[in-house]
C-alpha positions in Angstrom: -19.7 -22.5 22.6 -16.8 -20.8 20.8 -14.9 -22.7 18.2 -11.0 -22.6 18.5 -10.7 -20.1 15.7 -13.2 -17.8 17.4 -11.4 -18.1 20.7 -8.1 -17.2 19.0 -9.7 -14.1 17.4 -11.0 -12.9 20.7 -7.6 -13.5 22.3 -5.9 -11.4 19.6 -8.5 -8.7 19.8 -8.2 -8.4 23.6 -4.6 -7.3 23.1 -5.4 -4.7 20.4 -4.9 -1.0 20.9 -8.6 -0.4 19.9 -9.8 -2.8 22.6 -7.6 -1.2 25.3 -8.2 2.5 24.3 -9.8 4.8 26.7 -13.6 5.2 26.4 -14.5 8.1 24.1 -17.4 9.1 21.9 -15.8 9.3 18.4 -17.7 9.9 15.2 -18.9 7.0 13.1 -16.3 7.9 10.5 -13.5 7.7 13.0 -14.8 4.4 14.3 -14.6 3.0 10.8 -11.1 4.3 10.5 -10.1 2.7 13.8 -11.6 -0.6 12.9 -10.1 -0.5 9.4 -6.6 0.3 10.8 -6.8 -2.5 13.4 -8.0 -5.1 11.0 -5.3 -4.1 8.6 -2.7 -4.5 11.3 -4.0 -7.9 12.2 -3.8 -9.0 8.5 -0.5 -7.4 7.8 1.1 -9.0 10.9 -0.5 -12.3 9.9 -2.4 -12.5 13.2 -5.3 -13.0 10.8 -4.2 -15.6 8.3 -5.0 -16.2 4.6 -8.5 -17.7 4.2 -9.4 -17.1 7.9 -13.0 -16.0 8.4 -13.5 -12.6 10.0 -16.4 -12.9 12.5 -17.9 -9.4 12.6 -19.9 -9.5 15.8 -16.8 -10.7 17.8 -14.7 -7.9 16.4 -17.4 -5.4 17.2 -17.8 -6.6 20.8 -14.0 -6.6 21.3 -13.7 -3.1 19.8 -16.6 -1.9 21.9 -18.4 -0.6 18.9 -21.5 -1.5 16.9 -21.5 -3.9 13.9 -21.9 -1.1 11.3 -18.4 0.5 11.6 -16.8 -3.0 11.4 -18.9 -3.8 8.3 -17.9 -0.5 6.7 -14.2 -1.1 7.5 -14.4 -4.6 6.0 -16.1 -3.2 2.9 -13.2 -0.8 2.5 -10.7 -3.7 3.0 -12.6 -5.6 0.3 -12.3 -2.7 -2.1 -8.6 -2.6 -1.4 -8.3 -6.3 -2.2 -7.3 -7.4 1.4 -10.4 -9.4 2.2 -12.8 -11.5 0.1 -16.5 -11.6 0.4 -19.0 -14.4 -0.5 -22.8 -14.0 0.0 -24.0 -16.1 3.0 -20.3 -16.9 3.9 -19.0 -13.5 4.8 -15.5 -12.0 4.8 -12.2 -13.9 4.7 -8.6 -12.7 4.6 -7.5 -12.6 1.0 -4.4 -14.5 -0.3 -1.3 -12.4 -0.2 -0.3 -11.0 -3.6 2.0 -13.0 -5.8 5.2 -11.6 -7.3 3.4 -11.5 -10.7 0.5 -9.5 -9.2 2.9 -7.1 -7.6 4.7 -6.6 -10.9 1.5 -5.7 -12.6 0.5 -3.4 -9.8 3.9 -1.5 -10.2 3.4 -1.3 -13.9 0.0 0.3 -13.5 1.5 2.7 -11.0 4.3 3.5 -13.4 1.8 4.3 -16.2 -0.3 6.6 -14.0 2.4 8.4 -12.1 4.6 9.0 -15.1 1.6 10.1 -17.2 0.5 12.5 -14.6 4.0 14.0 -14.1 4.5 14.4 -17.8 1.1 16.2 -18.1 2.2 18.5 -15.3 5.7 19.3 -16.3 4.9 22.5 -18.2 2.3 23.8 -15.8 3.3 22.8 -12.2 3.9 25.8 -10.0 6.7 26.5 -7.6 4.2 26.4 -4.7 3.1 22.9 -5.7 6.7 21.7 -5.9 7.4 23.3 -2.5 4.6 21.1 -1.1 6.3 18.0 -2.5 9.6 19.1 -0.9 7.9 19.7 2.4 6.4 16.2 2.4 9.8 14.7 1.4 11.4 16.5 4.3 8.8 15.0 6.7 9.6 11.5 5.3 13.3 12.1 5.8 12.8 13.1 9.4 10.7 10.2 10.4 11.7 7.3 12.7 9.8 4.3 11.6 11.3 1.0 12.9 9.9 -2.3 11.9 6.5 -2.3 13.7 3.3 -2.1 11.7 2.4 1.3 13.1 5.8 2.7 12.3 5.7 1.4 8.8 2.2 2.8 8.4 3.5 6.2 9.4 6.0 6.0 6.5 3.3 4.7 4.1 1.0 7.6 5.0 3.6 10.2 4.2 4.8 8.4 1.1 1.3 8.1 -0.1 0.8 11.9 0.4 3.9 12.5 -1.8 2.7 10.4 -4.6 -1.0 11.5 -4.5 0.3 15.1 -4.7 2.5 14.2 -7.6 -0.4 12.7 -9.5 -2.6 15.8 -8.5 -0.1 18.1 -10.3 -1.7 17.0 -13.6 -5.0 18.6 -12.6 -6.8 15.6 -14.1 -9.6 14.2 -11.8 -10.1 10.9 -13.7 -6.4 10.2 -13.5 -6.3 11.0 -9.8 -9.3 8.7 -9.3 -7.6 5.9 -11.3 -4.6 6.2 -8.9 -6.9 6.1 -5.9 -8.7 3.0 -7.1 -5.3 1.3 -7.8 -5.0 1.1 -4.0 -1.2 0.7 -4.3 -0.4 2.1 -0.8 -2.9 -0.2 0.9 -1.8 -3.3 -1.1 1.9 -2.9 -0.2 1.3 -2.9 3.5 1.0 -6.7 3.8 4.1 -7.9 2.0 6.5 -5.5 3.9 4.9 -5.5 7.4 7.5 -6.5 10.0 10.5 -5.4 7.9 10.0 -1.6 8.0 10.2 0.8 5.0 13.8 -0.1 4.2 16.3 2.5 2.9 14.3 5.7 3.6 17.3 7.9 2.5 17.1 6.2 -0.9 13.4 7.0 -1.2 14.0 10.6 -0.3 16.8 10.9 -2.9 14.7 9.4 -5.6 11.8 11.8 -4.7 14.3 14.7 -4.9 15.3 13.6 -8.4 11.7 13.7 -9.5 11.2 17.2 -8.1 14.3 18.5 -9.7 13.3 17.1 -13.1 9.9 18.9 -12.8 11.6 22.1 -11.8 13.9 22.0 -14.8 11.1 20.9 -17.1 13.3 18.0 -18.2 11.1 15.3 -19.7 13.9 12.8 -20.2 15.2 13.2 -16.6 11.6 13.0 -15.3 10.9 9.7 -17.1 14.2 8.2 -15.9 13.6 9.4 -12.3 10.0 8.1 -12.1 10.9 4.8 -13.7 13.9 4.2 -11.5 12.0 5.1 -8.4 9.2 2.6 -9.1 11.7 -0.1 -10.2 13.6 0.3 -6.9 10.3 -0.2 -5.1 9.6 -3.4 -6.9 13.2 -4.6 -6.3 12.5 -4.1 -2.6 9.4 -6.4 -2.7 11.4 -9.0 -4.7 14.1 -8.9 -2.0 11.5 -9.3 0.7 10.0 -12.3 -1.1 13.5 -13.9 -1.3 14.0 -13.3 2.4 10.6 -14.4 3.7 10.3 -17.4 1.2 6.6 -17.7 1.4 4.8 -21.0 0.9 5.6 -22.4 -2.6 2.3 -24.2 -2.8 0.4 -21.0 -2.3 2.0 -19.4 -5.3 3.7 -16.8 -3.1 7.2 -18.3 -3.6 10.4 -16.2 -3.5 11.7 -14.5 -6.6 14.4 -17.2 -7.0 11.6 -19.6 -7.9 10.3 -17.3 -10.7 12.0 -17.8 -14.0 13.4 -14.6 -15.5 11.4 -15.2 -18.7 8.2 -15.1 -16.7 9.0 -11.8 -14.9 8.0 -8.3 -16.0 10.4 -6.0 -14.3 9.3 -2.3 -14.3 12.7 -1.3 -15.7 11.7 -2.9 -18.9 8.2 -1.3 -19.0 9.2 1.8 -20.9 11.0 0.1 -23.8 8.1 -2.3 -24.2 5.4 0.4 -24.2 7.4 2.5 -26.7 7.6 -0.5 -29.1 3.9 -0.9 -28.9 3.2 2.7 -29.8 2.4 4.1 -33.2 
């Protein structure tokens, strides 16, 4: 007999796009991608809640696939910090990131992206910058709305822009560090249901980064990258203020975080410089 939580999971899954998709014979890799995307949607939309156990065999049956792609999708989500795993207990939905955790994530992103851009400033080619411009045009043309899938469309394009920006440095360890950071996966949960926000602002800020690279202007590049990342953090802080998550869970709004405890990215550059030789 199914427990109530199991019945709820089956009910949610029966409405999922994966469960209602036409019968095809996709590759194992594509099945993993489908399972990963649908699990991510359920987590981002809070249909799977913090601490809820993810019952693999029920997901596999509802998706109409074997256990293996679901396990691989969960392993990917675990690496991205979106689910937890305990031996003999299985997977559960991880707690949503706190404001302090998001601030540190944005700081790490700032260090990697600015470092990569500064390494690339003297060697990046016109063709590489044209690629960044093309991606930015695609971002500008998109129509995203507030649904999970619309937001994921934005995240995918935005991730392409920033991955290409880091790739300009031609430094595989740096690119791998950025990939492992998992920034674009981690931001999906806090903003799902609200859409990407001011897309025109993101596009303008990307343009400023590209122009600074074209002019080989290090000061302008540093300012453009720092302000872009700071504006992204401000967006999360605004979201937290609006959603006002449960105070007991540690996910309270920014208004409940004392200024002395916060580490805004706009203050990162001065702090790092002071610590230098």
